[in-house]
PyMOL Python script that loads the backbone (N, CA, C, O; Angstrom):
from pymol import cmd

cmd.read_pdbstr("""\
ATOM      1  N   MET A   1       0.822  -1.198   0.000  1.00  0.00           N
ATOM      2  CA  MET A   1       0.000   0.000   0.000  1.00  0.00           C
ATOM      3  C   MET A   1       0.861   1.255   0.000  1.00  0.00           C
ATOM      4  O   MET A   1       0.541   2.222  -0.692  1.00  0.00           O
ATOM      5  N   ALA A   2       1.943   1.255   0.763  1.00  0.00           N
ATOM      6  CA  ALA A   2       2.803   2.434   0.829  1.00  0.00           C
ATOM      7  C   ALA A   2       3.442   2.700  -0.535  1.00  0.00           C
ATOM      8  O   ALA A   2       3.653   3.853  -0.913  1.00  0.00           O
ATOM      9  N   ASP A   3       3.751   1.621  -1.276  1.00  0.00           N
ATOM     10  CA  ASP A   3       4.347   1.794  -2.600  1.00  0.00           C
ATOM     11  C   ASP A   3       3.395   2.494  -3.563  1.00  0.00           C
ATOM     12  O   ASP A   3       3.825   3.320  -4.368  1.00  0.00           O
ATOM     13  N   GLU A   4       2.107   2.172  -3.485  1.00  0.00           N
ATOM     14  CA  GLU A   4       1.136   2.785  -4.383  1.00  0.00           C
ATOM     15  C   GLU A   4       1.034   4.283  -4.139  1.00  0.00           C
ATOM     16  O   GLU A   4       0.956   5.061  -5.089  1.00  0.00           O
ATOM     17  N   LYS A   5       1.033   4.695  -2.873  1.00  0.00           N
ATOM     18  CA  LYS A   5       0.929   6.118  -2.551  1.00  0.00           C
ATOM     19  C   LYS A   5       2.181   6.866  -2.989  1.00  0.00           C
ATOM     20  O   LYS A   5       2.094   7.997  -3.467  1.00  0.00           O
ATOM     21  N   SER A   6       3.348   6.239  -2.827  1.00  0.00           N
ATOM     22  CA  SER A   6       4.583   6.916  -3.225  1.00  0.00           C
ATOM     23  C   SER A   6       4.651   7.061  -4.740  1.00  0.00           C
ATOM     24  O   SER A   6       5.277   7.998  -5.235  1.00  0.00           O
ATOM     25  N   ARG A   7       4.024   6.157  -5.488  1.00  0.00           N
ATOM     26  CA  ARG A   7       4.002   6.277  -6.938  1.00  0.00           C
ATOM     27  C   ARG A   7       3.098   7.420  -7.379  1.00  0.00           C
ATOM     28  O   ARG A   7       3.384   8.079  -8.379  1.00  0.00           O
ATOM     29  N   GLU A   8       2.031   7.662  -6.664  1.00  0.00           N
ATOM     30  CA  GLU A   8       1.093   8.707  -7.048  1.00  0.00           C
ATOM     31  C   GLU A   8       1.657  10.104  -6.804  1.00  0.00           C
ATOM     32  O   GLU A   8       1.370  11.021  -7.573  1.00  0.00           O
ATOM     33  N   ARG A   9       2.419  10.277  -5.794  1.00  0.00           N
ATOM     34  CA  ARG A   9       2.915  11.611  -5.425  1.00  0.00           C
ATOM     35  C   ARG A   9       3.766  12.268  -6.503  1.00  0.00           C
ATOM     36  O   ARG A   9       3.519  13.431  -6.822  1.00  0.00           O
ATOM     37  N   PRO A  10       4.753  11.590  -7.081  1.00  0.00           N
ATOM     38  CA  PRO A  10       5.557  12.268  -8.107  1.00  0.00           C
ATOM     39  C   PRO A  10       4.734  12.717  -9.308  1.00  0.00           C
ATOM     40  O   PRO A  10       5.060  13.728  -9.929  1.00  0.00           O
ATOM     41  N   GLU A  11       3.689  11.998  -9.644  1.00  0.00           N
ATOM     42  CA  GLU A  11       2.869  12.392 -10.784  1.00  0.00           C
ATOM     43  C   GLU A  11       2.097  13.665 -10.488  1.00  0.00           C
ATOM     44  O   GLU A  11       1.887  14.481 -11.386  1.00  0.00           O
ATOM     45  N   ARG A  12       1.680  13.846  -9.273  1.00  0.00           N
ATOM     46  CA  ARG A  12       0.865  15.011  -8.922  1.00  0.00           C
ATOM     47  C   ARG A  12       1.702  16.268  -8.697  1.00  0.00           C
ATOM     48  O   ARG A  12       1.223  17.374  -8.949  1.00  0.00           O
ATOM     49  N   GLU A  13       2.933  16.122  -8.232  1.00  0.00           N
ATOM     50  CA  GLU A  13       3.758  17.292  -7.936  1.00  0.00           C
ATOM     51  C   GLU A  13       4.053  18.161  -9.157  1.00  0.00           C
ATOM     52  O   GLU A  13       3.942  19.382  -9.045  1.00  0.00           O
ATOM     53  N   PRO A  14       4.418  17.613 -10.309  1.00  0.00           N
ATOM     54  CA  PRO A  14       4.669  18.484 -11.465  1.00  0.00           C
ATOM     55  C   PRO A  14       3.427  19.258 -11.881  1.00  0.00           C
ATOM     56  O   PRO A  14       3.541  20.396 -12.335  1.00  0.00           O
ATOM     57  N   GLU A  15       2.257  18.676 -11.740  1.00  0.00           N
ATOM     58  CA  GLU A  15       1.044  19.397 -12.088  1.00  0.00           C
ATOM     59  C   GLU A  15       0.856  20.596 -11.163  1.00  0.00           C
ATOM     60  O   GLU A  15       0.487  21.682 -11.609  1.00  0.00           O
ATOM     61  N   ALA A  16       1.110  20.392  -9.890  1.00  0.00           N
ATOM     62  CA  ALA A  16       0.956  21.482  -8.930  1.00  0.00           C
ATOM     63  C   ALA A  16       2.003  22.564  -9.196  1.00  0.00           C
ATOM     64  O   ALA A  16       1.717  23.753  -9.057  1.00  0.00           O
ATOM     65  N   ALA A  17       3.211  22.156  -9.576  1.00  0.00           N
ATOM     66  CA  ALA A  17       4.267  23.126  -9.838  1.00  0.00           C
ATOM     67  C   ALA A  17       3.959  23.930 -11.098  1.00  0.00           C
ATOM     68  O   ALA A  17       4.288  25.114 -11.166  1.00  0.00           O
ATOM     69  N   GLY A  18       3.336  23.310 -12.090  1.00  0.00           N
ATOM     70  CA  GLY A  18       3.053  23.993 -13.344  1.00  0.00           C
ATOM     71  C   GLY A  18       1.685  24.637 -13.382  1.00  0.00           C
ATOM     72  O   GLY A  18       1.261  25.119 -14.432  1.00  0.00           O
ATOM     73  N   ALA A  19       0.989  24.656 -12.267  1.00  0.00           N
ATOM     74  CA  ALA A  19      -0.369  25.195 -12.249  1.00  0.00           C
ATOM     75  C   ALA A  19      -0.385  26.696 -12.531  1.00  0.00           C
ATOM     76  O   ALA A  19      -1.368  27.203 -13.073  1.00  0.00           O
ATOM     77  N   GLY A  20       0.670  27.411 -12.180  1.00  0.00           N
ATOM     78  CA  GLY A  20       0.712  28.849 -12.406  1.00  0.00           C
ATOM     79  C   GLY A  20       0.985  29.226 -13.842  1.00  0.00           C
ATOM     80  O   GLY A  20       0.753  30.370 -14.232  1.00  0.00           O
ATOM     81  N   THR A  21       1.469  28.297 -14.634  1.00  0.00           N
ATOM     82  CA  THR A  21       1.815  28.587 -16.027  1.00  0.00           C
ATOM     83  C   THR A  21       0.845  27.868 -16.951  1.00  0.00           C
ATOM     84  O   THR A  21       1.243  26.973 -17.697  1.00  0.00           O
ATOM     85  N   ASP A  22      -0.414  28.251 -16.907  1.00  0.00           N
ATOM     86  CA  ASP A  22      -1.439  27.605 -17.722  1.00  0.00           C
ATOM     87  C   ASP A  22      -1.174  27.796 -19.212  1.00  0.00           C
ATOM     88  O   ASP A  22      -1.322  26.862 -20.000  1.00  0.00           O
ATOM     89  N   GLU A  23      -0.779  29.019 -19.596  1.00  0.00           N
ATOM     90  CA  GLU A  23      -0.549  29.281 -21.010  1.00  0.00           C
ATOM     91  C   GLU A  23       0.614  28.452 -21.542  1.00  0.00           C
ATOM     92  O   GLU A  23       0.534  27.903 -22.641  1.00  0.00           O
ATOM     93  N   GLU A  24       1.690  28.360 -20.773  1.00  0.00           N
ATOM     94  CA  GLU A  24       2.839  27.585 -21.213  1.00  0.00           C
ATOM     95  C   GLU A  24       2.486  26.109 -21.290  1.00  0.00           C
ATOM     96  O   GLU A  24       2.827  25.442 -22.266  1.00  0.00           O
ATOM     97  N   SER A  25       1.812  25.596 -20.283  1.00  0.00           N
ATOM     98  CA  SER A  25       1.470  24.182 -20.292  1.00  0.00           C
ATOM     99  C   SER A  25       0.479  23.891 -21.413  1.00  0.00           C
ATOM    100  O   SER A  25       0.538  22.825 -22.026  1.00  0.00           O
ATOM    101  N   ASP A  26      -0.429  24.822 -21.690  1.00  0.00           N
ATOM    102  CA  ASP A  26      -1.381  24.629 -22.765  1.00  0.00           C
ATOM    103  C   ASP A  26      -0.663  24.625 -24.117  1.00  0.00           C
ATOM    104  O   ASP A  26      -0.968  23.807 -24.985  1.00  0.00           O
ATOM    105  N   ALA A  27       0.276  25.527 -24.285  1.00  0.00           N
ATOM    106  CA  ALA A  27       1.059  25.566 -25.529  1.00  0.00           C
ATOM    107  C   ALA A  27       1.896  24.294 -25.665  1.00  0.00           C
ATOM    108  O   ALA A  27       2.021  23.733 -26.754  1.00  0.00           O
ATOM    109  N   GLU A  28       2.460  23.851 -24.554  1.00  0.00           N
ATOM    110  CA  GLU A  28       3.254  22.623 -24.579  1.00  0.00           C
ATOM    111  C   GLU A  28       2.366  21.429 -24.930  1.00  0.00           C
ATOM    112  O   GLU A  28       2.766  20.553 -25.696  1.00  0.00           O
ATOM    113  N   ARG A  29       1.180  21.405 -24.371  1.00  0.00           N
ATOM    114  CA  ARG A  29       0.251  20.304 -24.654  1.00  0.00           C
ATOM    115  C   ARG A  29      -0.128  20.303 -26.136  1.00  0.00           C
ATOM    116  O   ARG A  29      -0.181  19.246 -26.766  1.00  0.00           O
ATOM    117  N   ARG A  30      -0.392  21.489 -26.688  1.00  0.00           N
ATOM    118  CA  ARG A  30      -0.731  21.572 -28.114  1.00  0.00           C
ATOM    119  C   ARG A  30       0.442  21.139 -28.992  1.00  0.00           C
ATOM    120  O   ARG A  30       0.248  20.479 -30.013  1.00  0.00           O
ATOM    121  N   ARG A  31       1.659  21.512 -28.590  1.00  0.00           N
ATOM    122  CA  ARG A  31       2.835  21.120 -29.358  1.00  0.00           C
ATOM    123  C   ARG A  31       3.015  19.604 -29.331  1.00  0.00           C
ATOM    124  O   ARG A  31       3.266  18.983 -30.364  1.00  0.00           O
ATOM    125  N   ARG A  32       2.884  19.010 -28.133  1.00  0.00           N
ATOM    126  CA  ARG A  32       3.009  17.557 -28.022  1.00  0.00           C
ATOM    127  C   ARG A  32       1.923  16.851 -28.827  1.00  0.00           C
ATOM    128  O   ARG A  32       2.183  15.828 -29.460  1.00  0.00           O
ATOM    129  N   ARG A  33       0.708  17.395 -28.804  1.00  0.00           N
ATOM    130  CA  ARG A  33      -0.411  16.808 -29.550  1.00  0.00           C
ATOM    131  C   ARG A  33      -0.134  16.872 -31.054  1.00  0.00           C
ATOM    132  O   ARG A  33      -0.402  15.914 -31.779  1.00  0.00           O
ATOM    133  N   ALA A  34       0.398  17.999 -31.514  1.00  0.00           N
ATOM    134  CA  ALA A  34       0.718  18.138 -32.940  1.00  0.00           C
ATOM    135  C   ALA A  34       1.776  17.117 -33.350  1.00  0.00           C
ATOM    136  O   ALA A  34       1.676  16.505 -34.413  1.00  0.00           O
ATOM    137  N   VAL A  35       2.780  16.937 -32.511  1.00  0.00           N
ATOM    138  CA  VAL A  35       3.827  15.955 -32.807  1.00  0.00           C
ATOM    139  C   VAL A  35       3.221  14.553 -32.848  1.00  0.00           C
ATOM    140  O   VAL A  35       3.515  13.765 -33.746  1.00  0.00           O
ATOM    141  N   PHE A  36       2.375  14.254 -31.868  1.00  0.00           N
ATOM    142  CA  PHE A  36       1.743  12.938 -31.812  1.00  0.00           C
ATOM    143  C   PHE A  36       0.904  12.684 -33.066  1.00  0.00           C
ATOM    144  O   PHE A  36       0.999  11.616 -33.670  1.00  0.00           O
ATOM    145  N   LEU A  37       0.091  13.655 -33.452  1.00  0.00           N
ATOM    146  CA  LEU A  37      -0.764  13.471 -34.623  1.00  0.00           C
ATOM    147  C   LEU A  37       0.058  13.322 -35.902  1.00  0.00           C
ATOM    148  O   LEU A  37      -0.294  12.550 -36.794  1.00  0.00           O
ATOM    149  N   ARG A  38       1.166  14.076 -35.978  1.00  0.00           N
ATOM    150  CA  ARG A  38       2.050  13.949 -37.135  1.00  0.00           C
ATOM    151  C   ARG A  38       2.621  12.536 -37.214  1.00  0.00           C
ATOM    152  O   ARG A  38       2.637  11.927 -38.283  1.00  0.00           O
ATOM    153  N   GLU A  39       3.097  12.010 -36.062  1.00  0.00           N
ATOM    154  CA  GLU A  39       3.671  10.666 -36.038  1.00  0.00           C
ATOM    155  C   GLU A  39       2.611   9.606 -36.319  1.00  0.00           C
ATOM    156  O   GLU A  39       2.890   8.602 -36.974  1.00  0.00           O
ATOM    157  N   LEU A  40       1.404   9.830 -35.827  1.00  0.00           N
ATOM    158  CA  LEU A  40       0.317   8.885 -36.076  1.00  0.00           C
ATOM    159  C   LEU A  40      -0.004   8.808 -37.565  1.00  0.00           C
ATOM    160  O   LEU A  40      -0.190   7.721 -38.112  1.00  0.00           O
ATOM    161  N   THR A  41      -0.068   9.965 -38.213  1.00  0.00           N
ATOM    162  CA  THR A  41      -0.330  10.004 -39.656  1.00  0.00           C
ATOM    163  C   THR A  41       0.786   9.300 -40.412  1.00  0.00           C
ATOM    164  O   THR A  41       0.535   8.544 -41.350  1.00  0.00           O
ATOM    165  N   GLU A  42       2.009   9.555 -39.998  1.00  0.00           N
ATOM    166  CA  GLU A  42       3.155   8.918 -40.648  1.00  0.00           C
ATOM    167  C   GLU A  42       3.094   7.403 -40.483  1.00  0.00           C
ATOM    168  O   GLU A  42       3.378   6.661 -41.424  1.00  0.00           O
ATOM    169  N   ALA A  43       2.725   6.945 -39.295  1.00  0.00           N
ATOM    170  CA  ALA A  43       2.630   5.505 -39.047  1.00  0.00           C
ATOM    171  C   ALA A  43       1.524   4.879 -39.899  1.00  0.00           C
ATOM    172  O   ALA A  43       1.694   3.777 -40.421  1.00  0.00           O
ATOM    173  N   ARG A  44       0.403   5.570 -40.041  1.00  0.00           N
ATOM    174  CA  ARG A  44      -0.687   5.043 -40.877  1.00  0.00           C
ATOM    175  C   ARG A  44      -0.264   4.953 -42.340  1.00  0.00           C
ATOM    176  O   ARG A  44      -0.583   3.983 -43.027  1.00  0.00           O
ATOM    177  N   GLU A  45       0.452   5.963 -42.810  1.00  0.00           N
ATOM    178  CA  GLU A  45       0.924   5.940 -44.193  1.00  0.00           C
ATOM    179  C   GLU A  45       1.908   4.797 -44.411  1.00  0.00           C
ATOM    180  O   GLU A  45       1.871   4.122 -45.439  1.00  0.00           O
ATOM    181  N   LEU A  46       2.789   4.586 -43.433  1.00  0.00           N
ATOM    182  CA  LEU A  46       3.745   3.490 -43.530  1.00  0.00           C
ATOM    183  C   LEU A  46       3.018   2.153 -43.562  1.00  0.00           C
ATOM    184  O   LEU A  46       3.354   1.278 -44.360  1.00  0.00           O
ATOM    185  N   ARG A  47       2.029   1.996 -42.701  1.00  0.00           N
ATOM    186  CA  ARG A  47       1.257   0.753 -42.669  1.00  0.00           C
ATOM    187  C   ARG A  47       0.555   0.517 -44.009  1.00  0.00           C
ATOM    188  O   ARG A  47       0.500  -0.611 -44.501  1.00  0.00           O
ATOM    189  N   ALA A  48       0.025   1.581 -44.585  1.00  0.00           N
ATOM    190  CA  ALA A  48      -0.656   1.452 -45.876  1.00  0.00           C
ATOM    191  C   ALA A  48       0.310   1.000 -46.969  1.00  0.00           C
ATOM    192  O   ALA A  48      -0.066   0.238 -47.860  1.00  0.00           O
ATOM    193  N   ARG A  49       1.559   1.473 -46.898  1.00  0.00           N
ATOM    194  CA  ARG A  49       2.546   1.051 -47.902  1.00  0.00           C
ATOM    195  C   ARG A  49       2.994  -0.381 -47.674  1.00  0.00           C
ATOM    196  O   ARG A  49       3.210  -1.131 -48.626  1.00  0.00           O
ATOM    197  N   VAL A  50       3.134  -0.758 -46.406  1.00  0.00           N
ATOM    198  CA  VAL A  50       3.663  -2.084 -46.082  1.00  0.00           C
ATOM    199  C   VAL A  50       2.594  -3.169 -46.255  1.00  0.00           C
ATOM    200  O   VAL A  50       2.898  -4.283 -46.683  1.00  0.00           O
ATOM    201  N   GLN A  51       1.352  -2.840 -45.923  1.00  0.00           N
ATOM    202  CA  GLN A  51       0.270  -3.822 -46.007  1.00  0.00           C
ATOM    203  C   GLN A  51      -0.857  -3.276 -46.887  1.00  0.00           C
ATOM    204  O   GLN A  51      -1.908  -2.894 -46.374  1.00  0.00           O
ATOM    205  N   PRO A  52      -0.650  -3.237 -48.198  1.00  0.00           N
ATOM    206  CA  PRO A  52      -1.648  -2.607 -49.069  1.00  0.00           C
ATOM    207  C   PRO A  52      -3.020  -3.292 -49.023  1.00  0.00           C
ATOM    208  O   PRO A  52      -4.044  -2.618 -49.138  1.00  0.00           O
ATOM    209  N   ARG A  53      -3.055  -4.604 -48.859  1.00  0.00           N
ATOM    210  CA  ARG A  53      -4.346  -5.292 -48.852  1.00  0.00           C
ATOM    211  C   ARG A  53      -5.164  -4.911 -47.617  1.00  0.00           C
ATOM    212  O   ARG A  53      -6.363  -4.649 -47.713  1.00  0.00           O
ATOM    213  N   ARG A  54      -4.506  -4.884 -46.465  1.00  0.00           N
ATOM    214  CA  ARG A  54      -5.201  -4.488 -45.240  1.00  0.00           C
ATOM    215  C   ARG A  54      -5.628  -3.027 -45.305  1.00  0.00           C
ATOM    216  O   ARG A  54      -6.715  -2.666 -44.854  1.00  0.00           O
ATOM    217  N   ALA A  55      -4.763  -2.195 -45.870  1.00  0.00           N
ATOM    218  CA  ALA A  55      -5.084  -0.772 -45.986  1.00  0.00           C
ATOM    219  C   ALA A  55      -6.297  -0.579 -46.888  1.00  0.00           C
ATOM    220  O   ALA A  55      -7.163   0.250 -46.606  1.00  0.00           O
ATOM    221  N   ARG A  56      -6.355  -1.340 -47.967  1.00  0.00           N
ATOM    222  CA  ARG A  56      -7.507  -1.234 -48.883  1.00  0.00           C
ATOM    223  C   ARG A  56      -8.778  -1.687 -48.171  1.00  0.00           C
ATOM    224  O   ARG A  56      -9.824  -1.050 -48.298  1.00  0.00           O
ATOM    225  N   ALA A  57      -8.689  -2.783 -47.427  1.00  0.00           N
ATOM    226  CA  ALA A  57      -9.855  -3.273 -46.693  1.00  0.00           C
ATOM    227  C   ALA A  57     -10.307  -2.247 -45.655  1.00  0.00           C
ATOM    228  O   ALA A  57     -11.505  -2.036 -45.464  1.00  0.00           O
ATOM    229  N   ALA A  58      -9.348  -1.612 -44.988  1.00  0.00           N
ATOM    230  CA  ALA A  58      -9.690  -0.591 -43.990  1.00  0.00           C
ATOM    231  C   ALA A  58     -10.364   0.605 -44.659  1.00  0.00           C
ATOM    232  O   ALA A  58     -11.317   1.164 -44.114  1.00  0.00           O
ATOM    233  N   ARG A  59      -9.871   1.003 -45.846  1.00  0.00           N
ATOM    234  CA  ARG A  59     -10.506   2.098 -46.577  1.00  0.00           C
ATOM    235  C   ARG A  59     -11.933   1.749 -46.970  1.00  0.00           C
ATOM    236  O   ARG A  59     -12.832   2.584 -46.878  1.00  0.00           O
ATOM    237  N   MET A  60     -12.137   0.500 -47.412  1.00  0.00           N
ATOM    238  CA  MET A  60     -13.480   0.067 -47.805  1.00  0.00           C
ATOM    239  C   MET A  60     -14.426   0.072 -46.598  1.00  0.00           C
ATOM    240  O   MET A  60     -15.577   0.494 -46.711  1.00  0.00           O
ATOM    241  N   ARG A  61     -13.942  -0.394 -45.454  1.00  0.00           N
ATOM    242  CA  ARG A  61     -14.775  -0.371 -44.239  1.00  0.00           C
ATOM    243  C   ARG A  61     -15.133   1.050 -43.854  1.00  0.00           C
ATOM    244  O   ARG A  61     -16.270   1.330 -43.475  1.00  0.00           O
ATOM    245  N   GLN A  62     -14.159   1.950 -43.951  1.00  0.00           N
ATOM    246  CA  GLN A  62     -14.414   3.353 -43.617  1.00  0.00           C
ATOM    247  C   GLN A  62     -15.448   3.948 -44.575  1.00  0.00           C
ATOM    248  O   GLN A  62     -16.328   4.696 -44.147  1.00  0.00           O
ATOM    249  N   GLN A  63     -15.350   3.626 -45.850  1.00  0.00           N
ATOM    250  CA  GLN A  63     -16.329   4.116 -46.823  1.00  0.00           C
ATOM    251  C   GLN A  63     -17.724   3.604 -46.509  1.00  0.00           C
ATOM    252  O   GLN A  63     -18.701   4.343 -46.631  1.00  0.00           O
ATOM    253  N   MET A  64     -17.822   2.338 -46.105  1.00  0.00           N
ATOM    254  CA  MET A  64     -19.126   1.782 -45.741  1.00  0.00           C
ATOM    255  C   MET A  64     -19.687   2.495 -44.507  1.00  0.00           C
ATOM    256  O   MET A  64     -20.880   2.787 -44.437  1.00  0.00           O
ATOM    257  N   ARG A  65     -18.819   2.767 -43.545  1.00  0.00           N
ATOM    258  CA  ARG A  65     -19.274   3.499 -42.352  1.00  0.00           C
ATOM    259  C   ARG A  65     -19.799   4.867 -42.735  1.00  0.00           C
ATOM    260  O   ARG A  65     -20.834   5.304 -42.232  1.00  0.00           O
ATOM    261  N   MET A  66     -19.090   5.542 -43.620  1.00  0.00           N
ATOM    262  CA  MET A  66     -19.513   6.881 -44.016  1.00  0.00           C
ATOM    263  C   MET A  66     -20.811   6.830 -44.830  1.00  0.00           C
ATOM    264  O   MET A  66     -21.635   7.738 -44.718  1.00  0.00           O
ATOM    265  N   ARG A  67     -21.007   5.798 -45.639  1.00  0.00           N
ATOM    266  CA  ARG A  67     -22.239   5.686 -46.415  1.00  0.00           C
ATOM    267  C   ARG A  67     -23.454   5.445 -45.525  1.00  0.00           C
ATOM    268  O   ARG A  67     -24.550   5.925 -45.813  1.00  0.00           O
ATOM    269  N   THR A  68     -23.251   4.702 -44.450  1.00  0.00           N
ATOM    270  CA  THR A  68     -24.389   4.353 -43.588  1.00  0.00           C
ATOM    271  C   THR A  68     -24.607   5.372 -42.477  1.00  0.00           C
ATOM    272  O   THR A  68     -25.576   5.269 -41.725  1.00  0.00           O
ATOM    273  N   PHE A  69     -23.719   6.350 -42.366  1.00  0.00           N
ATOM    274  CA  PHE A  69     -23.842   7.365 -41.322  1.00  0.00           C
ATOM    275  C   PHE A  69     -24.960   8.337 -41.688  1.00  0.00           C
ATOM    276  O   PHE A  69     -25.062   8.773 -42.835  1.00  0.00           O
ATOM    277  N   ARG A  70     -25.786   8.669 -40.721  1.00  0.00           N
ATOM    278  CA  ARG A  70     -26.874   9.619 -40.976  1.00  0.00           C
ATOM    279  C   ARG A  70     -26.635  10.880 -40.172  1.00  0.00           C
ATOM    280  O   ARG A  70     -26.239  10.812 -39.008  1.00  0.00           O
ATOM    281  N   TRP A  71     -26.869  12.020 -40.777  1.00  0.00           N
ATOM    282  CA  TRP A  71     -26.691  13.308 -40.111  1.00  0.00           C
ATOM    283  C   TRP A  71     -27.813  13.557 -39.210  1.00  0.00           C
ATOM    284  O   TRP A  71     -27.856  14.595 -38.549  1.00  0.00           O
TER     285      TRP A  71
END
""", "prot")
cmd.dss("prot")
cmd.show_as("cartoon", "prot")
cmd.util.cbc("prot")
cmd.orient("prot")
């Protein structure tokens, strides 16, 4: 039990320390998100090149989802 509490404390301290810099943390969060989305797109493109059959099947499933979607 003591180990679980000691693990939680380090995670909470940086948030408390950065609470005064909302704009900086928000900008940092947006920057990290942009990097993540860029890498995710790159990984999807790589997967599509490496596994063209699966990528085609995934595209077809997505098209079917979009056709059956109602506004």
